N, C-alpha and C positions, 0 to 999 in steps of 0.2 A: 724862659731860660734864666731866671734869676740866679740859680745855683751856678751856672756856667760863668756868669758875670762875677759872682763872689769868688769863685775858684780862680778866675783869671786875675782878679785884683790881688788875691792872696798870693798867687804865684809871682806877680809883679813885685809885691812887697818883699817876699823872700829873696827873689833874685836881684832886687835893687834896680829893676828895669821899669822906669816910669815913662819911657819915651813912646812906646807903642800904645795905640788905642785898640779896643776891641772892635772888630769890624761888625757892621750891622748885619743882623740875621734876617735877611729878606730873601725868601725862596719863592720863585714864581711857580705856584702850584698849578695854575690854569694852563692847560695844554700839555703838561708833563705827566708822565706816568710815574709810578713809584720809584723805578730805577733812576729816572732823571732827578727826582727829588732827593733820593739817597745820595746821588753823586754830588748834588749841590750842597747837601748837608756835610758830606765828607770834605769837600773843598773848604767850606767854612771852618770846620774843626781844624783842618791842617793849616789854614791861614793864621789861626790864633797862635799856634806854636808852643814854644817852651813854657811860657807862663801858665798856660792851661795844663800842660803835662805835669808840671810841678804842683800846681794849685789843687787839682782834683784829688789826688791822694791825701794831701794835707787837710783839705776840707773834710774828706771822709773820716779821717782820724779824729779831727777836732769835733765834728758833730757826733761821732760815736762815743767819744769820751764824755761829752756833755750829756748825751742821752743816757749813758750808763749812770752818771752821777745823779741826774734828776730822778731816774727810776729807783736807784738805791735809796735816796733820801725820801722819796714818796713811800716806798715800802717800809722804811724804818719808822716814819711817822705813823703809818697805818698800824703796824705791829705794836708800837708803844701805846697808841690810843686804845687799841683793843685790850691790851693788858690792864690799862687803867680802868676801862669799863668793867672788865672781869673782876678787878679788885673791889670796885664799888659795889658790884652785885653780891660778891662774897660777904662784904661787911653788912649789907642790908639783909641778907638771909640768916645771919647768926643772931 
């Protein structure tokens, strides 16, 4: 759950709340059915509170912007390199 931790810390940073710590995520899977595990996971998510609620959308926006920029730069590099190769082939065939 590293993304939840990063989102929690980002939410704390934005809210200016450094007092609370992220509770440990230990769910007892042995002896519990899926509904019990789901209830424990929901309790854990609700115990984190406002920093996670603020941090998750911010992290999603940040990561999507970074992903868009990286993809755009990689595509630009690919297109420019292909045009340069085409230009060199055209010079060699004349």
